[in-house]
N, C-alpha and C positions, 0 to 999 in steps of 0.2 A: 272743663266745660261746665256751665251752669245748668242746673236742672230745669230752669224755666223754659228752655227751648222745647221741652216735652210737656209743658204745662203740668208739671208735677211738683208737689211739695215734699217729696221723699228726701230723707237725709241719709239714705243708704250709701255706704262707702263703695268706691270703685274697687273692682276685683283685680287682683294681680295675677298674671299668668305664672304657672308653676314651671320654673326653668332650671330645676336642679337635677334633672335626670338625663345625663349625656347619652345613655344607651337609647332612650326613647327618641331623642332628637336625631341621632344618627340613623335610626330606622326610618324616621319620617323623611329624612333627606334622601334616602335611597328610593323611597316611594315616589317622592316628588320629581325625580329625574325623568319619570315617564310623562310628566305634564309639561306644559309650556313654561319657559324660564320666567316669563312675566308674572306667572301666578304662584311661583314657588314660595315667596315670602308671605304672600297673602294667605295661602292655605295653611302653612306651618303655624301661623299665629293662632288660629282657632283650633287646630287639631291637637295642640299641646294641652288644651283644656279638656278634661274628661268629665262630661256632664253626669255620668253614672256615679262618680266619686265626689265631684265638687258641686253638682247642681248646674242649672243653666246660668249662663253669664248674664250680667246686667246690661240692658239695652242702653242705659244712660252712660255707662262707663266705656262702652265700646263702639257706639255708633252715633253719628250726628244726622238728624233728620234734615233733608234738604227741601223736599217739596212733596206734595200729594200727587200721586199718579192717577189712581182710580179707586172706585168703590163698587163692590159687588154684593151679592146676597150673603156671602160667607166671610167677608172681610174688607178692610181698607188697605190699599197698597201705597207705600211711601218710597220715594227715592231717598237713599241715605248713603253716608260715607263711613267706611271703616276707619276709626280714629287712629289705629295702629299702622295701617298700610295705605290709607287714602284711596282704597279701592271703592268704587261705586257699586252698591248692592241694592236690592229691592227688599223692603221690610213689609211683610204682610201681617197686619194686626188682626188677630182673630176676633170676630164679633161674638159677644156673649149676650144671652138674654138678660133682661133687667134683674131678675132674681137668680143670680149666679149660685147662691148658696144652696138653693133647692134644686135648681135645674142641672148644675154641674157643668163640666166641660162639654162644649157642643160636639155631638157625635159626628157631624159633617167635617168639622175641623180635625178631629182625631183620625178620621178616615183618610183625609187628604194628607196629613202629616205622615202617617204610617205608610201610605202608598208611595209618596214621593221619596221617602227615605229608603225604600226598598228598591228603587230604580237606579240604574247606572247606564244611561243611554244618552247620546249626544242630541237626540231629537225629543228629549223630555226635559223640562226645566229642572235645574238642580237646586236642592235645598242644602245649605251649608250647615246650619245649626238652628236651634231654638233659643231665643233670649227672652228675658222677662223684665218687667218694670216693678213699680212699687205697690201694685194692687193685684188682686186676683184676676181681674179682667185685662191686665196688661201682659199679653203673651204675643210674641212675634215669631214668624218664620223668616229666617234670613235666606234669601234666594239670590241667584245670579241675576244681574240686571240686564234686561232685554229692552231695547229702545221703544218698541211699540208692538201692537198686535197686528195680525194679518189684515184685519178689516181697515185699520188706520193706514197700513202700508198701501193698500189698493187705492184709498182715497187720496193719499199724498202723491201717488205715482200718476195721478190724472186718470180718472175713470174712462176717458175717451181714448186713452193710449193703451192698447192691450199689451200684455206680457208677451215676450218672445216665446216661440214654441219650446226652445231649450230650457228657458227659465221655468215655464209651466211644468215641464217634466221634472226638473230639479225640485220644485216645491212639492208636488204631489208625491214624489218618491220619498222625500223626507217625512212627510205626514204619514205615509203608509209604513215606513220603517218604524216610526214611533209607536203607531197603533199595533203593529205586529209584535213588538216587544211587550206591550201591555197585555195583549191577548195571550201571549205565551206564558205570562205570569198568572193566568186565570183571572184576569180583571177586565171589567168593562169600564169605559170612560163615562158614557151616558150623558155627555153634554158637549160634544164636539161641534164647534162653529168657528167662524173666522175670528171672532173676538176672544176666543179661548186658545188661540194659537199665536205664540209670540215669535217675533223675528229679531235677529241681531244684525247689526250693521255689516257683519261679515257675510251675511246671506244665510246663516244657519237658522233653521226653524225648529221650535220646540213646543210640544204640547203642554198645556198648563190647565189650571183650575180643575182639580180632581175632587171637588167637594161632593160630587154625586157618584164617584167611582164605587164599584161593588164587585165582590167576588162572584164568580159563576162556577158551575160544575157541569160535567158531561157524564151521562146524558142530561139534557135540560129538563129538570123535573120540579125544581124549587121556584115557586112564584116570587116575583119581585114587585117593587113599588111602582105605581103609576100616579100622576104622569111624570115622566122624565124626558130629557132632551128638549131644547128650545123648539117651539112649534115649527118654524121654517125648515128645521133639520130633522124632524121627527119622522120615523118610518111608518108606513101604512099599518103594519101589524099592531103597533102601539095605539094608533088612532082608533082601531077597531077593538080595543080592550084586551089585547094579549098581555098576560102577566108572566108567562114562562118564555123567556127570551135569552139570547146569547150574543156573541160577537157581531152577528149580522146587523144589529141595530146601529152599531158604530160605523159599519161599512156603508149603510145608507147615508148617514150624515156626511161621510167623506165624499160620496157621490154628489151630494148637494154642494159641498165646498169646492169640489173639482169643477162643477158647472159654473159656480160663482167666480172662480179664478179665470175661466175662459171668457166670460162676458163682463166681468167686473161688476156683477150685480147678483143679489140673491135670486135664485131661479124659481122659487115657489114661495110667495109672500102672502100666505093665508091670513085672514083677519079673525079666524077662529078655527076650531077643529073641523067643522063641516066644510068651511071654505078651503081649508088645507087639503082635505080629502078630494074635493072637487078639482083643485089645481094639480094634485098628484095624478089623478085619473086622466086629465086632459094632457098631461105631459107624457106619461108612460103607458096609458091605456087602462081599461077596466079589468077587474079580476074575472077569470074564467076557469073552467075545469082544466084547461090545458096549461095555462100560465101560472095558476095558483090553486092547486087542488085542495090545499088545506084551508082555504079561505072560509068555507062554510062552517068550520069548527070554531071560528073566533066568536067571542061573546056578543059582539054587536054587529055581526055580519048580516043578520036578517032584519035589522031596523031600517036601513036606508035603501032607497031605490035610485037608480041613475041610468042615464042614457049610455048605451054601449058605445065605447070608443075604441078605435083600432090601436093595437099595441105598437108603441114606438113612433107613431106618427107625429106626436107632439115634440119629441126629442129631435126628430129630423127637421121639423119646421124651425125650432129654436136655435139649433146648432148647425152651422154650415160646415160641410165636410169636404176636404180636398179642394178648397177654393181660396184664391188670393184676392178675390173681389170683395170679400167681407172685411172691411177695415175696422169694424167695431168689436171684433173678437179675436182671440188668439187662434192662429192657424191650427186646425184639427185634422189629422189624417184618419184613415180608416181604423187603424189600431187604437187610436185615442178615443174615437167614438165608440168602439166596441167595449173598451174598458169602462167608459161612462155608462153604457147600457147595462153592463154586468154589475156595476155598483148600484144602479137604480133599478134593480130587478124587484118586482112586486113580492115574489115568494122569498122569504128569508132563507129557506132551505136551498135555494138556487142562487142566491147572491154570492158574489165572489168573496173569498177570504182575503185577508191581508197578505198572507204568504203567497197565494196564487197571483194576487195583483202585482206584487213585487217581481214576479217571474213572467209577467205579461209581455207580449211582443212589443207593446208600446215603448218599453224602456230598452229594448234590444235593437230595434230597427229604426231607420230614418235618422232624424236629427238627434244627436246625443244630448243628454241632460246637462245643464250647467248650473252654476251657483247664481241664484237670483241677485239682482242689483236693485236695492230699494232706495228711494229718495229720503234723506234724513235732514 
Protein backbone atom coordinates (compact mmCIF):
# COMPACT_ATOMS: atom_id res chain seq x y z
CA UNK A 1 0.00 0.00 0.00
CA UNK A 2 1.18 3.51 -0.77
CA UNK A 3 1.70 6.01 1.97
CA UNK A 4 -0.29 8.75 0.22
CA UNK A 5 -3.59 7.32 1.42
CA UNK A 6 -2.56 8.68 4.85
CA UNK A 7 -1.29 11.97 3.42
CA UNK A 8 2.17 11.09 4.69
CA UNK A 9 5.60 11.43 3.13
CA UNK A 10 7.13 8.94 5.53
CA UNK A 11 9.47 6.31 4.09
CA UNK A 12 9.37 4.07 7.17
CA UNK A 13 9.34 0.41 6.32
CA UNK A 14 6.48 -1.98 7.05
CA UNK A 15 6.92 -4.02 10.20
CA UNK A 16 6.88 -7.80 10.00
CA UNK A 17 5.17 -9.90 12.69
CA UNK A 18 7.48 -12.10 14.71
CA UNK A 19 6.43 -15.68 14.01
CA UNK A 20 9.30 -17.78 15.26
CA UNK A 21 8.03 -18.77 18.68
CA UNK A 22 5.77 -21.82 18.42
CA UNK A 23 5.18 -21.95 22.17
CA UNK A 24 3.72 -18.45 22.20
CA UNK A 25 1.53 -19.23 19.19
CA UNK A 26 0.19 -22.39 20.85
CA UNK A 27 -0.64 -20.48 24.01
CA UNK A 28 -2.47 -17.86 22.00
CA UNK A 29 -4.49 -20.55 20.21
CA UNK A 30 -5.64 -21.99 23.53
CA UNK A 31 -6.74 -18.52 24.68
CA UNK A 32 -8.58 -17.84 21.44
CA UNK A 33 -10.75 -20.97 21.79
CA UNK A 34 -12.79 -19.02 24.30
CA UNK A 35 -13.67 -16.41 21.67
CA UNK A 36 -15.76 -16.63 18.51
CA UNK A 37 -14.14 -18.55 15.65
CA UNK A 38 -14.64 -15.60 13.34
CA UNK A 39 -12.29 -13.50 15.46
CA UNK A 40 -9.56 -16.07 16.08
CA UNK A 41 -7.33 -15.15 13.12
CA UNK A 42 -7.85 -11.43 13.57
CA UNK A 43 -6.90 -11.42 17.23
CA UNK A 44 -3.87 -13.68 16.84
CA UNK A 45 -2.36 -11.35 14.24
CA UNK A 46 -1.83 -8.42 16.57
CA UNK A 47 -1.33 -10.38 19.79
CA UNK A 48 1.86 -11.90 18.36
CA UNK A 49 3.29 -8.39 18.40
CA UNK A 50 4.63 -7.39 21.81
CA UNK A 51 4.61 -3.55 22.02
CA UNK A 52 6.72 -3.62 25.21
CA UNK A 53 9.56 -5.29 23.33
CA UNK A 54 9.01 -4.12 19.76
CA UNK A 55 7.21 -0.79 20.16
CA UNK A 56 3.85 0.12 18.63
CA UNK A 57 3.13 -1.15 15.14
CA UNK A 58 2.97 1.13 12.10
CA UNK A 59 -0.50 2.31 11.16
CA UNK A 60 0.54 2.54 7.49
CA UNK A 61 1.80 -1.04 7.33
CA UNK A 62 -1.16 -2.63 9.07
CA UNK A 63 -4.33 -0.61 8.43
CA UNK A 64 -6.04 1.04 5.48
CA UNK A 65 -8.15 4.08 6.21
CA UNK A 66 -11.61 3.80 4.59
CA UNK A 67 -13.57 6.86 5.68
CA UNK A 68 -13.95 9.41 8.44
CA UNK A 69 -16.66 8.58 10.99
CA UNK A 70 -16.69 11.49 13.42
CA UNK A 71 -14.66 14.11 15.23
CA UNK A 72 -14.91 15.04 18.89
CA UNK A 73 -13.08 17.12 21.47
CA UNK A 74 -10.40 14.51 22.05
CA UNK A 75 -9.87 12.92 18.64
CA UNK A 76 -10.91 12.00 15.12
CA UNK A 77 -12.38 8.55 14.45
CA UNK A 78 -11.82 6.70 11.17
CA UNK A 79 -13.26 3.52 9.77
CA UNK A 80 -10.34 1.33 8.68
CA UNK A 81 -9.44 -2.17 7.52
CA UNK A 82 -6.86 -4.52 8.99
CA UNK A 83 -4.65 -5.35 6.00
CA UNK A 84 -3.75 -8.80 7.34
CA UNK A 85 -7.26 -10.02 8.12
CA UNK A 86 -9.62 -7.61 6.27
CA UNK A 87 -11.40 -6.99 9.58
CA UNK A 88 -13.08 -3.60 9.86
CA UNK A 89 -11.94 -1.57 12.89
CA UNK A 90 -12.22 1.97 14.21
CA UNK A 91 -9.07 4.12 14.41
CA UNK A 92 -9.22 6.99 16.87
CA UNK A 93 -6.50 9.52 16.07
CA UNK A 94 -5.41 11.38 19.20
CA UNK A 95 -5.64 15.17 18.99
CA UNK A 96 -2.52 17.05 20.01
CA UNK A 97 -2.00 20.71 20.81
CA UNK A 98 -0.11 22.73 18.22
CA UNK A 99 3.08 22.75 20.29
CA UNK A 100 3.45 19.04 21.02
CA UNK A 101 7.10 19.39 22.08
CA UNK A 102 6.31 21.60 25.09
CA UNK A 103 2.79 20.37 25.86
CA UNK A 104 3.53 16.64 25.59
CA UNK A 105 1.00 13.82 25.22
CA UNK A 106 -2.59 14.98 25.99
CA UNK A 107 -3.57 13.97 29.52
CA UNK A 108 -7.16 13.24 28.43
CA UNK A 109 -5.90 10.77 25.81
CA UNK A 110 -3.55 9.09 28.29
CA UNK A 111 -6.44 8.75 30.71
CA UNK A 112 -8.74 7.24 28.09
CA UNK A 113 -6.10 4.79 26.85
CA UNK A 114 -5.17 3.55 30.32
CA UNK A 115 -8.82 3.27 31.34
CA UNK A 116 -9.97 1.34 28.26
CA UNK A 117 -7.01 -1.04 28.35
CA UNK A 118 -7.92 -1.91 31.95
CA UNK A 119 -11.50 -2.93 31.08
CA UNK A 120 -12.73 -6.31 29.93
CA UNK A 121 -16.50 -6.08 29.64
CA UNK A 122 -18.87 -6.65 26.74
CA UNK A 123 -20.72 -3.39 27.47
CA UNK A 124 -17.57 -1.26 27.21
CA UNK A 125 -15.86 -0.60 23.87
CA UNK A 126 -12.71 -2.69 23.33
CA UNK A 127 -9.26 -1.28 22.49
CA UNK A 128 -7.09 -3.76 20.57
CA UNK A 129 -3.78 -1.90 20.39
CA UNK A 130 -2.03 1.42 19.87
CA UNK A 131 -0.40 2.18 16.50
CA UNK A 132 1.73 5.10 15.32
CA UNK A 133 2.54 6.98 12.14
CA UNK A 134 5.53 8.95 10.91
CA UNK A 135 5.28 11.95 13.26
CA UNK A 136 4.93 12.65 16.97
CA UNK A 137 1.27 13.60 16.57
CA UNK A 138 0.33 10.47 14.59
CA UNK A 139 -0.94 8.19 17.37
CA UNK A 140 -4.02 5.98 17.01
CA UNK A 141 -6.16 3.73 19.18
CA UNK A 142 -7.35 0.63 17.32
CA UNK A 143 -10.86 -0.13 18.58
CA UNK A 144 -13.63 -2.52 17.68
CA UNK A 145 -15.91 -1.10 15.01
CA UNK A 146 -19.43 -0.23 16.11
CA UNK A 147 -21.82 0.89 13.38
CA UNK A 148 -23.27 3.97 15.11
CA UNK A 149 -24.04 5.61 18.43
CA UNK A 150 -27.30 5.39 20.37
CA UNK A 151 -28.37 8.88 19.33
CA UNK A 152 -28.05 7.99 15.64
CA UNK A 153 -29.82 4.68 16.29
CA UNK A 154 -32.84 6.49 17.71
CA UNK A 155 -33.00 8.85 14.74
CA UNK A 156 -32.62 6.09 12.16
CA UNK A 157 -35.26 3.99 13.88
CA UNK A 158 -37.84 6.76 13.36
CA UNK A 159 -38.35 9.03 16.35
CA UNK A 160 -42.13 8.61 16.10
CA UNK A 161 -41.83 4.84 16.44
CA UNK A 162 -41.06 4.00 20.10
CA UNK A 163 -38.89 1.08 21.18
CA UNK A 164 -40.68 -1.99 22.47
CA UNK A 165 -40.77 -2.41 26.24
CA UNK A 166 -38.52 -5.49 26.08
CA UNK A 167 -35.95 -3.66 23.92
CA UNK A 168 -35.94 -0.70 26.31
CA UNK A 169 -35.21 -3.04 29.21
CA UNK A 170 -32.43 -4.71 27.22
CA UNK A 171 -30.77 -1.39 26.38
CA UNK A 172 -30.90 0.16 29.84
CA UNK A 173 -29.74 -3.12 31.42
CA UNK A 174 -26.65 -3.17 29.18
CA UNK A 175 -25.88 0.48 29.99
CA UNK A 176 -26.22 -0.21 33.72
CA UNK A 177 -24.02 -3.32 33.42
CA UNK A 178 -21.27 -1.27 31.80
CA UNK A 179 -21.39 1.55 34.34
CA UNK A 180 -21.51 -0.93 37.24
CA UNK A 181 -18.25 -2.45 35.96
CA UNK A 182 -16.70 1.03 35.68
CA UNK A 183 -17.75 2.03 39.20
CA UNK A 184 -16.44 -1.27 40.60
CA UNK A 185 -13.07 -0.25 39.15
CA UNK A 186 -13.29 3.00 41.17
CA UNK A 187 -13.77 5.11 38.06
CA UNK A 188 -16.31 7.71 37.00
CA UNK A 189 -17.22 8.18 33.33
CA UNK A 190 -18.33 11.83 33.71
CA UNK A 191 -19.68 12.23 30.18
CA UNK A 192 -22.49 9.72 29.67
CA UNK A 193 -24.92 10.65 26.90
CA UNK A 194 -26.54 8.89 23.95
CA UNK A 195 -23.82 10.05 21.53
CA UNK A 196 -21.15 8.43 23.76
CA UNK A 197 -22.86 5.03 23.77
CA UNK A 198 -22.14 2.84 20.73
CA UNK A 199 -24.36 0.15 19.24
CA UNK A 200 -23.48 -2.91 17.19
CA UNK A 201 -25.73 -4.46 14.55
CA UNK A 202 -26.01 -7.50 16.85
CA UNK A 203 -27.84 -5.32 19.39
CA UNK A 204 -24.89 -5.08 21.76
CA UNK A 205 -24.39 -1.69 23.43
CA UNK A 206 -21.00 -0.41 24.62
CA UNK A 207 -19.98 2.68 26.59
CA UNK A 208 -17.29 4.79 24.92
CA UNK A 209 -15.45 8.14 25.06
CA UNK A 210 -13.59 7.99 28.36
CA UNK A 211 -11.65 11.23 27.89
CA UNK A 212 -13.17 12.68 31.08
CA UNK A 213 -12.96 9.47 33.13
CA UNK A 214 -11.48 9.93 36.60
CA UNK A 215 -10.60 7.81 39.63
CA UNK A 216 -12.62 8.39 42.78
CA UNK A 217 -12.22 7.23 46.35
CA UNK A 218 -14.44 6.42 49.33
CA UNK A 219 -15.22 8.32 51.43
CA UNK A 220 -15.64 11.15 48.94
CA UNK A 221 -13.22 13.82 50.16
CA UNK A 222 -11.08 14.79 47.16
CA UNK A 223 -12.40 17.69 45.02
CA UNK A 224 -12.59 17.20 41.24
CA UNK A 225 -12.84 19.35 38.14
CA UNK A 226 -15.88 21.41 37.11
CA UNK A 227 -17.58 21.60 34.72
CA UNK A 228 -17.92 18.03 33.50
CA UNK A 229 -20.79 16.10 31.87
CA UNK A 230 -22.67 17.57 28.91
CA UNK A 231 -25.25 20.10 30.15
CA UNK A 232 -28.44 18.15 29.32
CA UNK A 233 -27.12 15.16 31.30
CA UNK A 234 -25.49 17.08 34.15
CA UNK A 235 -26.80 16.40 37.69
CA UNK A 236 -28.11 19.24 39.88
CA UNK A 237 -25.31 19.00 42.47
CA UNK A 238 -22.72 19.89 39.82
CA UNK A 239 -24.85 22.79 38.58
CA UNK A 240 -24.79 24.17 42.13
CA UNK A 241 -20.99 23.97 42.37
CA UNK A 242 -20.32 20.64 44.10
CA UNK A 243 -16.72 19.54 43.56
CA UNK A 244 -16.65 16.47 45.80
CA UNK A 245 -18.75 13.86 44.02
CA UNK A 246 -18.87 10.18 43.14
CA UNK A 247 -20.78 7.56 41.10
CA UNK A 248 -24.12 9.31 41.64
CA UNK A 249 -23.25 11.83 38.90
CA UNK A 250 -23.14 9.03 36.32
CA UNK A 251 -26.43 7.60 37.60
CA UNK A 252 -28.22 10.92 36.99
CA UNK A 253 -26.91 10.89 33.43
CA UNK A 254 -28.26 7.35 32.97
CA UNK A 255 -31.64 8.58 34.24
CA UNK A 256 -31.61 11.24 31.51
CA UNK A 257 -30.65 8.61 28.92
CA UNK A 258 -33.39 6.27 30.18
CA UNK A 259 -36.01 9.00 29.79
CA UNK A 260 -34.62 9.86 26.35
CA UNK A 261 -34.98 6.24 25.22
CA UNK A 262 -38.62 6.20 26.38
CA UNK A 263 -39.74 9.26 24.40
CA UNK A 264 -36.87 9.33 21.85
CA UNK A 265 -35.94 12.88 22.74
CA UNK A 266 -33.70 14.52 25.35
CA UNK A 267 -35.87 15.20 28.39
CA UNK A 268 -34.16 18.37 29.69
CA UNK A 269 -32.73 20.59 26.95
CA UNK A 270 -31.44 23.62 28.83
CA UNK A 271 -29.93 26.55 26.94
CA UNK A 272 -27.55 27.37 29.78
CA UNK A 273 -26.90 26.33 33.38
CA UNK A 274 -29.69 28.48 34.85
CA UNK A 275 -32.18 27.20 32.29
CA UNK A 276 -31.04 23.63 32.95
CA UNK A 277 -31.63 24.06 36.68
CA UNK A 278 -35.10 25.42 35.94
CA UNK A 279 -35.91 22.43 33.73
CA UNK A 280 -34.66 19.97 36.38
CA UNK A 281 -36.84 21.56 39.06
CA UNK A 282 -39.90 21.56 36.80
CA UNK A 283 -39.36 17.87 36.11
CA UNK A 284 -38.47 16.44 39.53
CA UNK A 285 -39.42 19.23 41.96
CA UNK A 286 -37.46 21.77 44.00
CA UNK A 287 -35.00 20.99 46.83
CA UNK A 288 -36.33 20.84 50.37
CA UNK A 289 -35.14 19.72 53.77
CA UNK A 290 -36.96 16.41 53.27
CA UNK A 291 -35.80 15.46 49.76
CA UNK A 292 -32.28 16.99 49.75
CA UNK A 293 -31.09 17.94 53.25
CA UNK A 294 -27.49 18.49 52.07
CA UNK A 295 -28.52 21.08 49.50
CA UNK A 296 -27.84 24.14 51.68
CA UNK A 297 -24.18 23.08 51.96
CA UNK A 298 -23.57 23.45 48.20
CA UNK A 299 -21.43 26.46 47.15
CA UNK A 300 -24.13 28.12 45.01
CA UNK A 301 -27.26 27.05 46.87
CA UNK A 302 -27.91 30.50 48.32
CA UNK A 303 -27.51 32.44 45.07
CA UNK A 304 -30.77 31.52 43.32
CA UNK A 305 -34.44 31.77 44.26
CA UNK A 306 -37.21 29.78 42.61
CA UNK A 307 -40.88 28.97 42.87
CA UNK A 308 -41.54 25.86 44.94
CA UNK A 309 -42.59 22.93 42.74
CA UNK A 310 -44.09 19.62 43.83
CA UNK A 311 -41.74 16.64 43.80
CA UNK A 312 -42.35 14.17 40.96
CA UNK A 313 -45.24 16.06 39.37
CA UNK A 314 -43.28 16.91 36.22
CA UNK A 315 -42.18 13.29 35.72
CA UNK A 316 -45.77 12.09 35.99
CA UNK A 317 -46.88 14.63 33.38
CA UNK A 318 -44.09 13.77 30.95
CA UNK A 319 -44.14 9.97 31.23
CA UNK A 320 -47.41 8.07 30.91
CA UNK A 321 -47.48 5.02 33.20
CA UNK A 322 -49.39 1.76 32.59
CA UNK A 323 -51.18 3.10 29.53
CA UNK A 324 -51.42 1.75 25.99
CA UNK A 325 -53.04 4.95 24.77
CA UNK A 326 -49.78 6.89 24.55
CA UNK A 327 -48.33 5.90 21.17
CA UNK A 328 -45.44 8.40 21.28
CA UNK A 329 -43.46 6.64 24.03
CA UNK A 330 -42.37 3.16 25.05
CA UNK A 331 -44.82 1.45 27.39
CA UNK A 332 -43.74 2.13 30.97
CA UNK A 333 -45.01 0.09 33.91
CA UNK A 334 -44.92 1.07 37.58
CA UNK A 335 -41.55 -0.58 38.18
CA UNK A 336 -40.04 1.22 35.21
CA UNK A 337 -41.32 4.57 36.45
CA UNK A 338 -39.97 3.86 39.94
CA UNK A 339 -36.51 3.12 38.50
CA UNK A 340 -36.65 6.39 36.54
CA UNK A 341 -37.57 8.31 39.72
CA UNK A 342 -34.73 6.73 41.68
CA UNK A 343 -32.22 7.59 38.96
CA UNK A 344 -33.46 11.19 38.77
CA UNK A 345 -33.41 11.76 42.53
CA UNK A 346 -32.22 15.23 43.53
CA UNK A 347 -30.04 14.11 46.45
CA UNK A 348 -26.96 12.22 45.19
CA UNK A 349 -26.85 10.35 48.52
CA UNK A 350 -30.31 8.90 47.83
CA UNK A 351 -29.85 8.23 44.12
CA UNK A 352 -29.88 4.54 43.21
CA UNK A 353 -26.54 2.83 42.55
CA UNK A 354 -25.78 0.81 39.42
CA UNK A 355 -25.68 -2.42 41.44
CA UNK A 356 -29.09 -1.80 43.00
CA UNK A 357 -30.52 -0.69 39.66
CA UNK A 358 -29.49 -3.99 38.05
CA UNK A 359 -31.32 -5.78 40.87
CA UNK A 360 -34.47 -3.63 40.49
CA UNK A 361 -37.86 -5.29 40.09
CA UNK A 362 -38.17 -3.64 36.67
CA UNK A 363 -35.81 -6.29 35.22
CA UNK A 364 -37.38 -9.21 37.09
CA UNK A 365 -41.11 -8.68 36.64
CA UNK A 366 -43.37 -8.16 33.64
CA UNK A 367 -42.02 -8.29 30.10
CA UNK A 368 -38.55 -9.82 29.90
CA UNK A 369 -35.69 -7.80 28.41
CA UNK A 370 -34.64 -8.58 24.82
CA UNK A 371 -31.82 -7.70 22.42
CA UNK A 372 -32.68 -4.42 20.65
CA UNK A 373 -33.04 -4.47 16.88
CA UNK A 374 -31.72 -1.29 15.27
CA UNK A 375 -32.09 -0.08 11.71
CA UNK A 376 -28.79 -0.11 9.76
